[in-house]
C-alpha positions as CSV (number, residue, x, y, z in Angstrom):
1,X,87.1,115.4,110.7
2,X,83.4,114.4,111.1
3,X,82.3,111.0,109.6
4,X,80.1,112.5,107.0
5,X,82.7,114.8,105.8
6,X,85.1,111.9,105.3
7,X,82.2,109.8,103.6
8,X,81.7,112.7,101.2
9,X,85.3,112.8,100.3
10,X,85.5,109.1,99.8
11,X,82.2,109.4,97.6
12,X,83.8,112.2,95.5
13,X,87.1,110.2,94.9
14,X,85.1,107.0,93.8
15,X,82.2,108.6,92.2
16,X,82.7,106.6,88.9
17,X,82.7,103.3,90.7
18,X,79.6,102.3,92.8
19,X,81.2,99.1,94.1
20,X,84.1,101.1,95.7
21,X,81.6,103.6,97.1
22,X,80.0,100.8,98.8
23,X,83.3,99.4,100.1
24,X,84.4,102.6,101.5
25,X,81.1,103.5,103.1
26,X,80.8,100.1,104.8
27,X,84.6,100.5,106.0
28,X,83.9,104.1,107.5
29,X,80.7,103.1,109.0
30,X,81.8,99.8,110.5
31,X,85.1,101.3,111.8
32,X,83.1,104.1,113.5
33,X,80.6,101.6,115.0
34,X,83.5,99.2,116.2
35,X,85.0,101.9,118.3
36,X,88.6,102.2,119.4
37,X,88.8,99.9,122.2
38,X,90.4,96.5,122.1
39,X,87.1,94.8,121.5
40,X,84.3,95.8,119.2
41,X,81.1,96.9,120.8
42,X,78.7,94.2,120.9
43,X,75.9,95.9,118.8
44,X,78.4,96.6,116.1
45,X,79.1,92.9,115.4
46,X,76.4,92.4,112.6
47,X,77.6,95.4,110.7
48,X,81.3,94.3,111.0
49,X,80.2,90.7,109.8
50,X,78.5,92.2,106.8
51,X,81.6,94.3,106.0
52,X,84.0,91.2,106.2
53,X,81.7,89.0,104.1
54,X,80.8,91.7,101.3
55,X,84.2,93.4,101.1
56,X,86.6,90.5,101.8
57,X,84.7,87.6,100.2
58,X,82.7,89.1,97.4
59,X,85.0,92.1,96.5
60,X,88.2,90.5,97.4
61,X,89.6,93.4,99.2
62,X,91.4,92.8,102.4
63,X,91.1,96.1,104.2
64,X,90.9,95.6,107.9
65,X,89.1,98.0,110.0
66,X,92.2,98.6,112.2
67,X,93.7,100.4,109.3
68,X,94.0,104.3,109.6
69,X,92.8,105.8,106.4
70,X,92.6,109.5,105.5
71,X,89.6,111.1,103.5
72,X,89.4,110.6,99.9
73,X,90.9,107.1,99.5
74,X,90.5,106.1,95.7
75,X,90.6,102.4,95.0
76,X,91.0,101.8,91.2
77,X,90.2,98.1,90.2
78,X,90.9,97.1,93.8
79,X,90.7,93.4,93.3
80,X,93.3,91.6,95.3
81,X,94.2,94.5,97.6
82,X,95.9,93.3,101.0
83,X,96.5,95.9,103.7
84,X,98.0,94.9,107.1
85,X,96.1,96.4,110.0
86,X,99.1,98.2,111.3
87,X,99.3,100.3,108.0
88,X,98.6,104.0,107.9
89,X,97.1,105.6,104.6
90,X,97.1,109.3,104.3
91,X,94.5,111.6,102.5
92,X,93.6,111.5,98.8
93,X,95.7,108.4,98.2
94,X,95.1,106.2,95.0
95,X,95.7,102.5,95.3
96,X,95.5,100.1,92.3
97,X,94.7,96.4,92.1
98,X,97.0,93.7,93.4
99,X,98.8,95.9,95.8
100,X,100.0,94.7,99.2
101,X,100.8,97.1,102.0
102,X,102.2,94.9,104.9
103,X,104.9,94.0,107.6
104,X,108.0,92.4,106.6
105,X,108.3,90.1,109.5
106,X,106.0,88.8,112.1
107,X,108.1,90.8,114.9
108,X,107.3,94.3,113.1
109,X,105.2,96.3,115.2
110,X,104.4,99.0,112.5
111,X,103.4,98.7,109.0
112,X,103.9,101.1,106.2
113,X,103.0,104.8,106.7
114,X,101.7,106.2,103.3
115,X,101.7,110.0,103.1
116,X,99.0,112.1,101.4
117,X,98.2,112.1,97.7
118,X,100.4,109.0,97.1
119,X,99.7,106.6,94.1
120,X,100.6,103.0,94.5
121,X,100.2,101.3,91.2
122,X,99.2,97.9,90.2
123,X,100.9,94.9,91.6
124,X,103.2,97.0,94.0
125,X,104.1,95.8,97.4
126,X,105.3,98.0,100.4
127,X,106.7,96.1,103.3
128,X,107.8,96.9,106.9
129,X,108.0,100.1,108.9
130,X,108.5,102.2,105.6
131,X,107.5,105.7,105.3
132,X,106.3,106.9,101.7
133,X,106.4,110.7,101.5
134,X,103.5,113.0,100.3
135,X,102.8,113.0,96.7
136,X,105.2,110.1,96.0
137,X,104.5,107.4,93.5
138,X,105.1,103.7,93.8
139,X,105.6,102.2,90.1
140,X,103.7,99.0,89.0
141,X,105.2,95.9,90.5
142,X,107.7,97.8,92.7
143,X,108.8,96.2,95.9
144,X,109.4,98.9,98.4
145,X,111.4,97.9,101.4
146,X,112.9,101.4,102.5
147,X,111.6,104.9,102.6
148,X,110.5,106.8,99.8
149,X,111.0,110.7,99.9
150,X,108.2,113.1,99.1
151,X,107.6,113.7,95.4
152,X,109.7,110.8,94.4
153,X,108.8,107.6,92.4
154,X,109.8,104.2,93.7
155,X,110.8,101.9,90.7
156,X,112.0,98.3,90.5
157,X,112.4,95.3,92.7
158,X,113.8,96.3,95.3
159,X,112.7,99.7,94.7
160,X,114.9,102.6,94.3
161,X,113.4,106.1,94.7
162,X,114.2,108.8,92.0
163,X,112.8,112.3,91.9
164,X,109.4,112.3,90.2
165,X,108.9,114.0,86.8
166,X,105.2,113.0,86.7
167,X,102.9,114.8,89.0
168,X,100.1,113.0,90.9
169,X,96.4,114.2,90.2
170,X,95.4,117.0,92.6
């Protein structure tokens, strides 16, 4: 998908929060400028530095440029968001404040894979090479250590997946 189309999807998803529009725009542009090689392009370094200072230090959002993010990511009150670079986030997901998406141990090669249209509620954590299916919901404060099937809700610590009675927003 072309960068401009992805940006438009992000802008639509976050149109009510200018701060997150700035975060997502900087994320997409800095990620594109960085390139896909093991080392960033030299000319992209000032943009990457601006992204890190503004997003991580000012907005307290740890969303590394290595994270694969589908279009239309919605960040709600995203303060305290921590995402490991090995994480994959699908299209049109919603992530609330205080969420951690990361690895369980230093030896883990892969982080969580979050499907499309997933909602991760405030204070939830997803650790390890876990797969969260499309249209699943992670409840507030849940600690997810195992896979969550599509259209299920993960509740508790450690989380247990139950068929979802709630339907995520389209």
